[in-house]
C-alpha positions as a Markdown table, in Angstrom:
| # | Residue | x | y | z |
|---|---|---|---|---|
| 1 | Met | 10.8 | 34.9 | -17.9 |
| 2 | Lys | 7.7 | 33.2 | -16.7 |
| 3 | Lys | 7.6 | 29.5 | -16.6 |
| 4 | Phe | 5.4 | 26.7 | -15.0 |
| 5 | Ile | 6.8 | 25.5 | -11.6 |
| 6 | Ala | 5.8 | 22.5 | -9.5 |
| 7 | Tyr | 7.1 | 22.6 | -5.9 |
| 8 | Phe | 6.7 | 19.6 | -3.5 |
| 9 | Asp | 7.9 | 19.0 | 0.0 |
| 10 | Tyr | 7.8 | 15.7 | 1.9 |
| 11 | Leu | 6.0 | 15.5 | 5.3 |
| 12 | Gly | 7.7 | 14.0 | 8.2 |
| 13 | Phe | 11.2 | 14.3 | 6.5 |
| 14 | Arg | 12.8 | 15.5 | 9.7 |
| 15 | Gln | 11.5 | 12.4 | 11.6 |
| 16 | Phe | 12.7 | 10.2 | 8.8 |
| 17 | Ile | 16.3 | 11.5 | 9.2 |
| 18 | Glu | 16.3 | 11.7 | 13.0 |
| 19 | Lys | 14.8 | 8.1 | 13.7 |
| 20 | Asn | 16.8 | 6.1 | 11.1 |
| 21 | Asp | 20.4 | 5.1 | 10.7 |
| 22 | Ile | 22.3 | 6.2 | 7.7 |
| 23 | Leu | 21.7 | 3.1 | 5.9 |
| 24 | Ala | 17.9 | 3.3 | 6.2 |
| 25 | Gln | 18.3 | 6.9 | 5.0 |
| 26 | Lys | 20.2 | 5.8 | 1.9 |
| 27 | Arg | 17.6 | 3.4 | 1.1 |
| 28 | Gly | 14.8 | 5.9 | 1.7 |
| 29 | Met | 16.6 | 8.5 | -0.5 |
| 30 | Gly | 17.1 | 6.0 | -3.2 |
| 31 | Asn | 13.2 | 5.5 | -3.3 |
| 32 | Ile | 12.9 | 9.3 | -3.5 |
| 33 | Phe | 15.2 | 9.6 | -6.4 |
| 34 | Arg | 13.3 | 6.8 | -8.2 |
| 35 | Glu | 10.0 | 8.4 | -7.7 |
| 36 | Ile | 11.4 | 11.7 | -9.1 |
| 37 | Glu | 12.9 | 10.1 | -12.0 |
| 38 | Gln | 9.5 | 7.9 | -12.8 |
| 39 | Ala | 7.5 | 11.1 | -12.8 |
| 40 | Ile | 10.0 | 13.0 | -15.1 |
| 41 | Ala | 9.9 | 10.0 | -17.5 |
| 42 | Lys | 6.2 | 9.8 | -17.3 |
| 43 | Glu | 6.7 | 6.1 | -16.2 |
| 44 | Lys | 8.6 | 5.1 | -19.4 |
| 45 | Thr | 11.5 | 2.8 | -18.8 |
| 46 | Thr | 14.6 | 1.6 | -20.6 |
| 47 | Asp | 17.1 | -1.2 | -20.1 |
| 48 | Ala | 20.3 | -0.6 | -18.2 |
| 49 | Pro | 23.3 | -2.7 | -17.3 |
| 50 | His | 22.1 | -3.0 | -13.8 |
| 51 | Gly | 18.3 | -3.5 | -14.6 |
| 52 | Ile | 15.3 | -1.3 | -15.7 |
| 53 | Ile | 15.6 | 2.4 | -15.2 |
| 54 | Ala | 13.5 | 5.5 | -16.0 |
| 55 | Asp | 13.8 | 6.7 | -19.5 |
| 56 | Leu | 14.6 | 10.4 | -19.1 |
| 57 | Glu | 15.7 | 11.2 | -22.8 |
| 58 | Glu | 12.5 | 12.6 | -24.1 |
| 59 | Ser | 11.7 | 14.7 | -21.1 |
| 60 | Asn | 11.4 | 18.6 | -21.4 |
| 61 | Ile | 11.0 | 19.0 | -17.6 |
| 62 | Asn | 14.0 | 20.4 | -15.5 |
| 63 | Cys | 14.2 | 19.2 | -11.8 |
| 64 | Ile | 16.2 | 20.0 | -8.6 |
| 65 | Asn | 16.0 | 18.1 | -5.3 |
| 66 | Phe | 17.4 | 19.2 | -2.1 |
| 67 | Ser | 16.7 | 17.4 | 1.1 |
| 68 | Asp | 12.9 | 17.3 | 1.4 |
| 69 | Thr | 12.2 | 19.6 | -1.5 |
| 70 | Ile | 11.6 | 18.7 | -5.2 |
| 71 | Ile | 11.1 | 21.3 | -7.8 |
| 72 | Phe | 10.0 | 20.7 | -11.4 |
| 73 | Trp | 10.0 | 23.5 | -13.9 |
| 74 | Thr | 9.7 | 24.2 | -17.7 |
| 75 | Glu | 11.8 | 26.1 | -20.0 |
| 76 | Asp | 8.9 | 28.3 | -21.2 |
| 77 | Asp | 5.2 | 28.9 | -20.7 |
| 78 | Ser | 3.7 | 27.2 | -23.8 |
| 79 | Val | 0.7 | 25.1 | -23.5 |
| 80 | Asp | 2.6 | 22.1 | -24.4 |
| 81 | Ser | 5.0 | 22.8 | -21.5 |
| 82 | Leu | 2.0 | 23.2 | -19.1 |
| 83 | Lys | 0.5 | 19.9 | -20.2 |
| 84 | Glu | 3.9 | 18.1 | -19.7 |
| 85 | Ile | 4.4 | 19.6 | -16.1 |
| 86 | Leu | 0.8 | 18.8 | -15.3 |
| 87 | Glu | 1.4 | 15.2 | -16.3 |
| 88 | Val | 4.6 | 14.9 | -14.4 |
| 89 | Ser | 3.2 | 16.5 | -11.3 |
| 90 | Tyr | 0.1 | 14.2 | -11.4 |
| 91 | Ile | 2.3 | 11.0 | -11.7 |
| 92 | Phe | 4.6 | 12.2 | -8.8 |
| 93 | Asn | 1.6 | 13.2 | -6.7 |
| 94 | Trp | -0.3 | 10.0 | -6.8 |
| 95 | Arg | 2.7 | 7.6 | -6.7 |
| 96 | Thr | 4.4 | 9.2 | -3.7 |
| 97 | Asn | 1.3 | 9.7 | -1.7 |
| 98 | Gly | -0.3 | 6.5 | -2.5 |
| 99 | Tyr | 2.7 | 4.2 | -2.1 |
| 100 | Phe | 5.8 | 5.8 | -0.7 |
| 101 | Phe | 6.1 | 9.0 | 1.4 |
| 102 | Pro | 3.5 | 11.8 | 1.9 |
| 103 | Ala | 4.1 | 15.1 | 0.2 |
| 104 | Arg | 2.3 | 18.3 | -0.5 |
| 105 | Gly | 2.7 | 20.4 | -3.5 |
| 106 | Ala | 1.6 | 23.3 | -5.7 |
| 107 | Ile | 2.0 | 24.3 | -9.4 |
| 108 | Val | 2.2 | 27.9 | -10.4 |
| 109 | His | 2.8 | 30.2 | -13.4 |
| 110 | Gly | 5.7 | 32.6 | -12.4 |
| 111 | Glu | 9.2 | 33.9 | -12.9 |
| 112 | Leu | 12.0 | 31.5 | -12.4 |
| 113 | Glu | 15.6 | 31.5 | -13.3 |
| 114 | Ala | 18.1 | 28.6 | -12.8 |
| 115 | Val | 22.0 | 28.4 | -12.6 |
| 116 | Asp | 24.0 | 25.0 | -13.0 |
| 117 | Phe | 27.7 | 25.2 | -12.7 |
| 118 | Ser | 30.2 | 22.6 | -11.6 |
| 119 | Tyr | 34.0 | 22.8 | -11.2 |
| 120 | Leu | 36.3 | 19.9 | -10.1 |
| 121 | Asn | 39.7 | 21.1 | -9.0 |
| 122 | Gly | 43.0 | 19.2 | -9.0 |
| 123 | Lys | 42.4 | 17.8 | -5.7 |
| 124 | Gly | 39.2 | 16.2 | -6.7 |
| 125 | Arg | 37.0 | 18.6 | -4.7 |
| 126 | Asn | 33.9 | 19.9 | -6.1 |
| 127 | Tyr | 32.3 | 23.4 | -6.3 |
| 128 | Asn | 28.7 | 23.1 | -7.5 |
| 129 | Ile | 26.0 | 25.6 | -8.1 |
| 130 | Asn | 22.6 | 24.2 | -8.8 |
| 131 | Ser | 20.2 | 27.0 | -7.8 |
| 132 | Val | 16.8 | 28.3 | -8.7 |
| 133 | Phe | 15.3 | 31.6 | -7.8 |
| 134 | Gly | 12.5 | 34.1 | -8.7 |
| 135 | Arg | 9.1 | 35.3 | -7.5 |
| 136 | Gly | 7.4 | 32.3 | -9.1 |
| 137 | Leu | 9.4 | 30.0 | -6.7 |
| 138 | Ile | 8.4 | 32.0 | -3.7 |
| 139 | Ser | 4.8 | 31.7 | -4.7 |
| 140 | Ala | 5.1 | 28.0 | -5.3 |
| 141 | Tyr | 6.8 | 27.5 | -1.8 |
| 142 | Glu | 4.1 | 29.7 | 0.0 |
| 143 | Lys | 1.1 | 27.8 | -1.7 |
| 144 | Ala | 2.6 | 24.3 | -0.9 |
| 145 | Glu | 3.5 | 25.1 | 2.6 |
| 146 | Ser | 0.2 | 26.6 | 3.5 |
| 147 | Gln | -1.6 | 23.3 | 2.9 |
| 148 | Asn | -2.7 | 21.0 | 5.6 |
| 149 | Trp | -2.8 | 17.5 | 4.0 |
| 150 | Ala | -0.8 | 15.3 | 1.6 |
| 151 | Gly | -1.8 | 16.6 | -1.9 |
| 152 | Thr | -1.1 | 19.1 | -4.6 |
| 153 | Val | -3.1 | 22.2 | -5.7 |
| 154 | Val | -3.2 | 24.1 | -9.0 |
| 155 | Asp | -2.5 | 27.9 | -8.1 |
| 156 | His | -4.8 | 30.6 | -9.3 |
| 157 | Ser | -1.9 | 31.9 | -11.5 |
| 158 | Ile | -2.3 | 28.8 | -13.7 |
| 159 | Ile | -6.0 | 29.5 | -13.9 |
| 160 | Gly | -5.5 | 33.1 | -14.9 |
| 161 | Phe | -3.1 | 31.9 | -17.6 |
| 162 | Leu | -5.6 | 29.4 | -19.0 |
| 163 | Glu | -8.4 | 32.0 | -19.0 |
| 164 | Gly | -6.1 | 34.5 | -20.7 |
| 165 | Ile | -5.6 | 32.1 | -23.8 |
| 166 | Gly | -9.2 | 31.3 | -24.0 |
| 167 | Glu | -9.2 | 27.8 | -22.2 |
| 168 | Asn | -11.9 | 26.6 | -19.8 |
| 169 | Pro | -9.7 | 25.7 | -16.8 |
| 170 | Glu | -12.0 | 22.7 | -15.6 |
| 171 | Thr | -11.9 | 21.3 | -19.1 |
| 172 | Phe | -8.3 | 21.8 | -19.6 |
| 173 | Leu | -7.3 | 20.4 | -16.2 |
| 174 | Glu | -9.8 | 17.4 | -16.3 |
| 175 | Pro | -7.3 | 14.7 | -17.2 |
| 176 | Trp | -5.3 | 15.4 | -14.0 |
| 177 | Cys | -7.3 | 17.4 | -11.5 |
| 178 | Ile | -10.7 | 17.8 | -9.9 |
| 179 | Pro | -12.3 | 20.8 | -8.1 |
| 180 | Tyr | -12.0 | 20.5 | -4.3 |
| 181 | Phe | -12.1 | 22.6 | -1.1 |
| 182 | Ile | -8.4 | 22.5 | -0.3 |
| 183 | Pro | -7.6 | 22.1 | 3.5 |
| 184 | Tyr | -5.2 | 24.9 | 4.6 |
| 185 | Lys | -3.5 | 25.4 | 7.9 |
| 186 | Asn | -5.7 | 28.3 | 8.5 |
| 187 | Gly | -8.8 | 26.6 | 7.6 |
| 188 | Val | -10.4 | 25.0 | 4.4 |
| 189 | Trp | -10.6 | 27.5 | 1.5 |
| 190 | Lys | -14.2 | 28.7 | 1.0 |
| 191 | Val | -13.7 | 28.4 | -2.8 |
| 192 | Lys | -12.9 | 25.2 | -4.7 |
| 193 | Glu | -9.6 | 25.0 | -6.3 |
| 194 | Phe | -8.2 | 22.2 | -8.5 |
| 195 | Ala | -6.5 | 19.3 | -6.8 |
| 196 | Phe | -4.5 | 16.5 | -8.3 |
| 197 | Ile | -6.3 | 13.2 | -8.6 |
| 198 | Leu | -5.1 | 10.3 | -6.3 |
| 199 | Val | -7.2 | 7.7 | -8.0 |
| 200 | Lys | -8.7 | 7.5 | -11.5 |
| 201 | Gly | -12.1 | 6.0 | -11.7 |
| 202 | Gly | -13.5 | 5.0 | -8.3 |
| 203 | Leu | -13.0 | 2.8 | -5.2 |
| 204 | Asn | -15.2 | 0.2 | -3.7 |
| 205 | Asp | -15.2 | -0.3 | 0.1 |
| 206 | Glu | -12.3 | -2.8 | 0.1 |
| 207 | Ala | -10.2 | -0.7 | -2.3 |
| 208 | Phe | -10.9 | 2.6 | -0.2 |
| 209 | Asn | -9.7 | 0.7 | 3.1 |
| 210 | Asn | -6.6 | -0.6 | 1.3 |
| 211 | Trp | -5.7 | 2.9 | 0.0 |
| 212 | Ser | -6.5 | 4.5 | 3.4 |
| 213 | Lys | -4.2 | 1.9 | 5.2 |
| 214 | Gly | -1.4 | 2.5 | 2.6 |
| 215 | Ile | -1.6 | 6.3 | 3.0 |
| 216 | Arg | -1.4 | 6.0 | 7.0 |
| 217 | Asp | 1.5 | 3.5 | 6.5 |
| 218 | Asn | 3.2 | 6.2 | 4.3 |
| 219 | Phe | 2.8 | 8.6 | 7.2 |
| 220 | Glu | 4.2 | 6.2 | 9.7 |
| 221 | Asn | 6.9 | 4.3 | 7.7 |
| 222 | Tyr | 10.4 | 4.9 | 8.5 |
| 223 | Asn | 9.7 | 5.0 | 12.3 |
| 224 | Lys | 7.9 | 8.3 | 11.8 |
| 225 | Gly | 5.0 | 7.1 | 14.0 |
| 226 | Pro | 3.2 | 7.5 | 16.3 |
| 227 | Leu | 2.0 | 10.6 | 14.7 |
| 228 | Asp | 1.5 | 14.0 | 16.6 |
| 229 | Pro | -1.8 | 15.7 | 16.5 |
| 230 | Arg | -0.9 | 18.1 | 13.7 |
| 231 | Thr | 0.3 | 15.2 | 11.5 |
| 232 | Glu | -2.9 | 13.3 | 12.4 |
| 233 | Glu | -4.9 | 16.1 | 11.1 |
| 234 | Lys | -2.9 | 16.2 | 7.8 |
| 235 | Leu | -3.7 | 12.4 | 7.4 |
| 236 | Lys | -7.3 | 12.9 | 8.3 |
| 237 | Asn | -7.6 | 15.6 | 5.6 |
| 238 | Thr | -5.8 | 13.4 | 3.0 |
| 239 | Ile | -8.2 | 10.4 | 3.8 |
| 240 | Glu | -11.2 | 12.6 | 3.5 |
| 241 | Phe | -10.0 | 13.7 | 0.0 |
| 242 | Leu | -9.7 | 9.9 | -0.9 |
| 243 | Arg | -13.3 | 9.4 | 0.2 |
| 244 | Gly | -14.5 | 11.4 | -2.6 |
| 245 | Phe | -13.3 | 8.9 | -5.0 |
| 246 | Lys | -15.1 | 6.1 | -3.1 |
| 247 | Asn | -18.4 | 8.1 | -3.6 |
| 248 | Ser | -17.6 | 8.6 | -7.2 |
| 249 | Ile | -18.8 | 5.0 | -8.2 |
């Protein structure tokens, strides 16, 4: 069955693991879990005995996280499901790339199946299956991995879906995305695609400089710096995207 799939992977995750002790890794992973939960909850929170947490009760989005990979997916391919995963992906993209850990991602329309099973034996040992598979997942992986920046793109399969139901893609995606020449590893794509917005509104000089510094810090935090030339290029492409929001006011 076709569904909507959002695939993200963190940039510099191996350096994060290799250059930090296990306590720092636990703190970093705790931040990763927080950002995933905030996106799924669409930033809604609820009180808990130990503080305020993301309110996941009303979410219709599934999620799996393994190491540096995050996958969101819907149960069907209705228009309402597409709107929800776009909102979740938009929130995740700007929060993680703006304030925490650089990531690249893609959202696609394609086949996906999920299996979730857990067994606890008498010795207290777990056997867990938490797996997703399907051609849609491969498409999302390839689209995300091919990009050369920290950002998220809407795949052509989403555009085809929208056109197939009589929607204007640019109008439909406007709350979350803008047309942009996406930077890929093999060069900038010659046709504009839809990239998720980093900043709503615009940036003056001071705000642009602060955002740029924050994004560089995200690339370098957790002892990931100094950056190698390939990572510097990803950073440069991300800042160049940000520059468009400065020019928008």
